[in-house]
C-alpha positions in Angstrom: 15.3 -14.2 51.9 17.1 -15.5 48.7 16.0 -12.0 47.1 17.8 -10.0 50.2 20.8 -12.0 49.7 20.9 -10.7 45.9 20.3 -6.8 47.2 22.8 -7.5 49.1 25.3 -8.8 47.5 24.5 -6.2 44.1 24.6 -3.8 47.1 28.1 -4.8 48.0 29.5 -5.1 44.7 27.8 -1.6 43.4 30.3 -0.4 46.6 33.4 -2.1 45.4 35.7 -0.1 44.4 38.0 -0.8 41.2 41.1 -0.5 41.7 44.8 -0.8 40.3 45.1 -5.0 40.5 41.4 -5.1 38.6 42.4 -2.2 36.2 46.1 -5.3 35.6 43.1 -7.9 35.5 41.1 -6.6 32.2 44.2 -5.7 30.4 43.1 -9.6 28.5 40.2 -10.7 28.3 38.9 -13.2 30.2 41.3 -11.6 33.4 44.4 -13.1 32.9 45.8 -9.0 32.3 47.9 -10.8 35.6 50.3 -13.9 33.7 50.8 -11.5 30.6 51.5 -8.7 32.6 54.5 -11.8 34.4 55.2 -12.4 30.5 56.0 -8.6 29.3 57.9 -7.6 32.7 60.2 -10.1 32.7 61.2 -9.2 28.8 61.2 -6.4 29.7 64.3 -6.6 31.8 65.6 -9.3 29.1 65.4 -6.7 26.4 66.7 -4.3 28.5 69.2 -5.1 30.1 70.6 -8.3 28.7 71.3 -7.1 25.5 74.2 -8.4 23.1 75.6 -7.0 20.0 78.4 -8.3 17.8 81.5 -6.8 17.0 80.9 -5.4 13.3 77.7 -4.1 15.3 79.6 -2.2 18.0 81.2 -0.9 15.5 78.5 0.6 14.0 77.0 1.2 16.2 80.3 3.8 17.7 80.2 5.7 13.6 76.6 5.9 14.0 77.3 7.7 16.8 79.8 10.0 15.9 78.1 10.9 12.5 74.7 11.8 14.3 76.5 14.5 16.8 77.6 16.2 13.7 74.7 15.3 11.5 76.4 14.4 8.4 73.9 12.6 6.3 75.9 12.5 3.7 78.3 10.6 5.8 75.7 8.4 6.6 74.6 7.7 2.9 78.0 6.8 1.7 79.4 4.4 4.7 80.3 1.4 3.7 77.7 0.1 6.2 75.0 1.9 4.1 73.5 -0.5 1.0 71.5 -0.2 -1.5 67.6 -0.5 -0.2 65.1 0.2 -3.0 63.8 3.1 -4.8 66.6 5.0 -4.1 67.2 4.7 -0.4 70.3 3.2 0.9 69.9 1.2 4.0 71.0 -0.9 6.9 68.6 -3.6 8.5 69.5 -4.4 12.8 67.9 -7.3 14.1 66.8 -7.8 17.2 66.0 -11.6 18.5 64.7 -13.1 22.1 67.0 -16.0 23.1 66.7 -18.0 25.7 69.5 -16.8 27.5 69.2 -12.9 26.4 68.3 -10.7 23.9 70.5 -10.5 20.2 70.8 -7.5 19.1 73.1 -7.3 15.3 73.4 -6.1 12.0 72.1 -7.7 8.9 74.9 -8.2 6.6 73.9 -8.5 3.2 72.0 -11.2 1.9 72.6 -13.2 4.4 70.0 -16.5 4.5 67.8 -15.6 7.7 64.3 -15.7 9.0 62.0 -13.0 9.8 60.4 -12.2 13.2 59.3 -15.7 14.6 59.7 -15.5 19.4 57.5 -12.6 20.4 59.6 -9.5 20.1 61.8 -10.1 17.7 62.0 -7.7 15.2 63.9 -6.1 12.2 64.2 -2.8 11.3 65.9 -0.6 8.7 67.4 2.4 8.1 67.8 3.9 5.7 68.1 7.7 3.6 67.1 8.9 0.4 69.7 11.9 -1.4 67.6 14.2 -2.4 70.0 17.4 -4.7 66.5 19.6 -4.7 64.5 19.7 -2.5 61.2 21.9 -1.7 63.9 24.5 -0.4 65.9 24.7 -3.4 69.2 22.9 -1.5 69.6 19.0 -0.6 68.1 17.6 1.3 67.7 13.9 2.5 64.2 11.5 3.2 65.2 9.6 6.1 63.1 6.4 7.1 62.8 4.0 9.3 60.4 0.4 9.4 60.4 -1.8 12.2 57.8 -5.5 12.2 57.9 -6.7 15.5 56.8 -10.1 16.9 54.3 -9.3 19.7 52.6 -12.7 20.7 49.5 -12.2 21.7 49.1 -8.5 22.6 47.9 -5.4 20.2 46.7 -2.2 20.9 43.4 -3.7 22.2 44.9 -4.0 24.9 46.7 -1.1 25.1 43.5 0.6 24.9 41.9 -2.1 27.8 44.7 -0.7 30.7 43.9 3.1 29.8 40.1 2.0 30.0 41.0 0.8 33.7 43.1 3.3 34.8 39.7 5.9 34.1 38.0 3.4 35.7 40.5 3.8 39.6 40.2 8.1 39.0 36.5 7.7 38.7 34.6 10.8 41.0 32.6 8.5 42.8 35.4 5.3 42.5 38.9 7.5 43.9 36.3 7.5 47.4 35.2 3.6 48.3 39.0 3.4 47.9 40.4 2.2 50.6 44.0 1.2 50.9 46.0 2.1 53.7 48.1 5.0 54.2 51.8 4.4 52.6 53.9 7.4 53.8 55.5 8.2 50.3 54.3 11.3 48.7 53.9 12.7 51.9 52.8 16.9 50.0 49.3 14.8 48.5 46.3 14.7 49.7 42.7 14.4 49.5 41.4 12.3 45.7 45.8 12.1 45.4 46.3 10.3 49.1 43.5 8.1 48.2 45.5 6.8 44.5 48.8 6.9 46.2 47.6 4.8 49.0 45.8 1.9 46.2 49.2 2.4 44.0 51.3 1.5 46.8 49.3 -1.8 47.2 49.6 -3.2 44.3 52.9 -1.5 42.7 54.7 -0.8 46.3 58.1 -1.9 45.1 57.5 1.3 41.9 55.6 2.6 44.5 58.7 3.1 46.5 61.2 3.5 43.6 59.2 6.5 41.9 58.9 8.3 45.3 62.9 8.5 45.9 63.9 10.1 42.3 60.4 12.0 41.7 59.0 14.9 43.1 54.7 14.5 43.0 53.3 18.3 43.5 50.1 17.4 42.1 48.1 14.4 40.8 43.7 14.2 40.8 40.9 15.8 42.3 37.5 15.7 42.0 34.8 18.6 40.9 31.0 19.4 40.6 29.8 20.6 37.1 26.1 21.3 37.4 25.3 19.0 39.7 27.8 16.4 38.2 31.4 15.5 39.3 33.8 15.1 37.7 37.6 13.6 38.2 40.2 16.4 37.6 44.1 15.0 36.5 46.7 17.5 36.8 49.4 15.2 37.3 53.1 17.4 37.0 55.9 15.4 38.8 59.8 16.6 38.5 63.3 15.2 39.9 65.1 14.7 43.4 67.7 15.8 42.2 70.3 15.5 44.3 69.3 12.0 45.4 69.9 11.6 41.8 73.5 14.2 42.4 74.3 11.1 45.3 73.7 7.9 43.1 73.3 9.5 40.0 75.2 12.0 39.2 75.7 11.5 35.4 72.4 11.5 35.2 71.5 14.8 37.3 74.9 16.4 35.3 72.7 15.2 32.4 69.1 16.9 33.7 71.4 20.3 34.7 72.8 20.5 31.2 69.3 20.9 29.2 67.7 22.9 32.4 65.7 25.8 30.4 66.6 23.8 26.5 62.7 23.7 25.8 59.3 23.8 26.6 56.8 21.9 24.2 53.5 22.4 25.1 51.1 20.3 23.5 46.8 20.5 23.2 44.9 18.0 21.9 41.7 18.7 20.3 39.0 17.1 19.1 37.1 18.3 15.5 34.9 20.9 18.0 38.3 22.5 19.1 37.9 21.4 22.4 40.7 19.8 24.5 40.8 16.4 25.8 44.9 16.3 26.9 47.1 18.9 27.1 51.1 17.4 28.2 53.5 20.0 28.6 57.8 18.4 28.1 59.5 21.5 30.5 63.4 21.0 31.3 63.0 23.7 34.0 61.1 22.7 37.0 58.0 19.9 35.7 59.5 17.5 34.1 55.6 16.9 32.2 52.6 18.0 33.1 49.6 16.2 32.1 46.5 17.5 31.9 42.8 15.4 31.8 39.5 15.3 32.5 37.6 12.1 32.9 33.6 10.8 34.3 32.0 6.8 33.7 35.5 5.5 32.2 35.4 8.2 29.5 37.2 11.1 28.6 35.7 14.2 29.2 36.6 17.7 26.6 36.4 21.0 28.2 36.0 24.7 25.9 38.9 27.7 26.7 36.7 28.3 30.1 38.3 25.2 31.3 34.4 24.0 31.2 34.1 20.5 31.0 32.3 19.7 27.9 30.2 16.1 29.0 27.5 15.0 26.1 31.1 15.4 24.4 32.5 12.5 26.9 35.0 10.0 24.7 35.0 6.6 25.8 38.3 4.2 25.0 36.3 1.1 24.9 34.0 2.2 22.1 36.8 3.7 19.5 36.9 2.0 16.1 38.0 5.7 14.0 38.6 8.8 15.5 41.4 12.5 14.2 42.4 14.6 16.4 44.9 17.4 16.5 47.3 18.5 18.8 49.0 21.9 18.8 52.5 22.2 19.6 54.1 25.4 20.7 58.0 25.2 21.6 59.9 27.3 23.6 64.0 26.7 22.3 66.6 28.4 25.0 70.0 27.8 23.0 72.7 29.5 24.3 70.7 32.8 25.2 68.4 32.7 22.0 65.6 32.0 22.3 63.8 29.8 19.3 60.2 29.9 20.2 57.3 27.8 16.8 53.4 27.9 18.0 50.7 26.8 16.3 52.4 23.5 15.0 49.4 21.1 13.6 49.5 17.1 14.8 47.5 15.1 13.0 47.0 11.6 15.0 44.1 9.0 13.8 43.3 5.6 15.4 41.3 2.9 14.1 40.2 -0.2 14.8 39.3 -3.0 12.8 38.9 -6.7 12.9 42.0 -7.6 12.3 43.9 -5.0 12.3 44.7 -1.4 14.2 46.5 1.6 13.5 47.5 4.6 15.0 49.0 7.6 12.9 50.8 10.6 13.3 51.9 13.4 11.1 52.6 17.1 10.5 49.8 19.1 8.8 51.2 22.1 9.3 54.4 23.8 11.1 53.8 27.5 13.1 57.2 30.0 11.9 59.9 30.2 14.9 60.4 33.1 15.5 64.0 34.5 17.4 64.9 36.2 20.0 67.9 37.2 23.0 71.5 37.1 23.0 73.5 34.2 21.6 75.8 33.3 24.7 73.7 35.5 27.4 76.3 37.9 26.3 76.8 39.0 22.7 74.9 42.4 21.5 72.4 42.0 18.6 75.4 43.6 15.7 77.5 41.2 16.8 75.5 38.0 16.7 75.4 38.3 13.0 79.0 37.2 13.5 77.9 34.0 14.1 74.2 33.7 13.0 73.1 34.5 9.7 71.1 37.1 8.8 68.0 34.9 7.3 68.0 32.3 10.3 64.9 32.1 9.4 64.3 31.9 6.5 66.9 28.3 7.0 64.3 28.0 9.4 60.9 27.8 7.6 62.7 25.9 5.0 63.2 23.2 7.4 59.3 23.0 8.2 58.2 24.2 4.9 60.2 20.8 3.8 59.6 18.4 6.8 55.8 18.6 6.2 55.5 18.1 2.8 58.7 15.4 3.5 58.8 12.7 1.2 57.2 14.1 -2.4 54.4 15.7 -0.8 53.6 12.2 2.0 54.3 14.7 4.8 56.7 13.6 8.1 54.4 11.2 9.5 55.2 8.0 12.2 52.7 4.9 12.3 52.0 2.0 13.9 49.7 -0.8 12.1 48.7 -4.1 14.1 48.4 -6.8 11.9 46.1 -9.9 14.5 44.8 -12.2 12.1 46.7 -14.3 13.8 45.2 -14.1 17.4 48.6 -15.8 18.4 50.8 -14.2 16.3 50.1 -10.5 16.3 52.8 -8.2 14.3 53.8 -4.9 14.8 54.6 -2.7 11.8 56.4 0.7 13.2 57.4 2.9 10.1 58.9 6.4 10.4 59.5 9.3 7.3 61.0 12.4 7.4 62.7 15.0 5.5 64.9 17.2 6.5 67.3 19.8 4.5 70.9 20.6 4.9 71.7 24.1 6.2 72.5 25.7 8.4 70.6 25.6 11.0 70.2 22.1 10.8 73.7 21.8 11.7 74.0 23.7 13.6 70.8 23.6 16.2 70.8 19.7 15.9 74.2 19.6 16.9 73.5 21.6 20.0 70.7 19.1 20.8 72.7 16.2 20.4 75.6 17.7 22.6 73.5 18.3 25.7 70.8 15.3 24.6 73.0 12.6 23.3 74.4 10.0 26.0 78.2 9.0 26.4 79.6 5.8 27.7 79.2 6.7 31.6 75.5 8.7 31.1 74.4 4.8 29.2 75.8 3.1 32.4 74.0 4.8 34.6 70.7 4.9 32.7 70.7 1.0 32.5 71.1 0.8 36.6 68.2 2.9 36.9 66.6 1.2 34.6 67.2 -1.8 35.8 65.8 -1.3 39.2 63.0 0.2 38.2 62.1 -2.7 36.3 62.8 -5.3 38.6 60.8 -3.4 40.9 58.3 -3.9 38.9 58.9 -8.0 37.9 58.5 -8.3 41.4 55.5 -6.6 42.1 53.5 -8.2 39.4 55.6 -11.4 40.8 53.9 -11.1 43.8 50.8 -9.7 43.1 48.9 -10.7 40.3 
């Protein structure tokens, strides 16, 4: 009898679905992910919505914005805000401090006596510039550096990786068939396996689900397939925005999305050393804001070849990763006033390491592809008249920019790194570092000014962005506190 009961219980456990609630629970060992996510949700609201600045800090941000709109690095470098930061750099320090009734972000006065980050989400960030009178391309350049340290409490890269593993388990091909949440009526165009996943997500996060259904269009999500008799899940997420709803409720946001329509199309193909793909990302300013494609089964990523066939013998388990390096091949098309800038074959190297007392993620540009220019300026001018506005050597200027970026800062290269110091389990510190180098030539001033005009926010945009962000964060916090 006991054996029979154990057999039945084991069968029931094996058949029980792994849900988004389970994925939240498993973010922290011992099933303590729910309380952890509650803490994070409250902090996200505070650091996003309850931020205060001193008057001097507000002045600095206004100066920074006006200068970046013109990409005038020299003006920044010479400004009264930037002081000696060592190694030839001039910089400014900003600190964020988590306080009982809000979050304060302020400019640090040089020589001011202060303590480093201590409470969770405290940070110190140094923005710095180094002038180089003769760059690799021959002209003047500026090395740009951002260095930051943030106190992250007991959370590190391992919690993020655990959440990824949980999500992969939810959309496992066998698990999807076990999901049995009731119909939620959201994203009605999705059917089959996507329908099951949407319903299950709604059960765990009903308010967040309704938020996304109101403002976004999910064109596709997941589907289960078989290859040589082996089932796997193909995630092909595509989503855009409900522009009519945004126009009614957040007209400045809607205008911003309309202004950048057609500005860029960026494809990133993430490949392992064999050359096979594990993930494809597409950022598109036309219809789909984001596209994401990957295969999975048994809580692992399944690489696929150029024909889209899954390669089960090369599966990658996020849980077991200790040291892995892979690269992304990035293709870009930017349409600026009718001139199309096409850059193919840029290679970006990604490295992930997990050691007993630390972890890191490093992203480094290894090679920048050649940029070709085509089209007509302002969609009107004939080719012979373009030269009045755009110099003949524009492609060479772009090549100079690319060459200097790839070999930035005396050959160290353009890179982004995140390093977690986990020696104190309850006092983890995250170090964030960015370094690059920009030549001071016509392409930078022309191209980046166009980007700044389209992408940098004015006050009305910032106000609406804060409102819609607040609505999402409130929904997330309420969902977490209600069910987890």
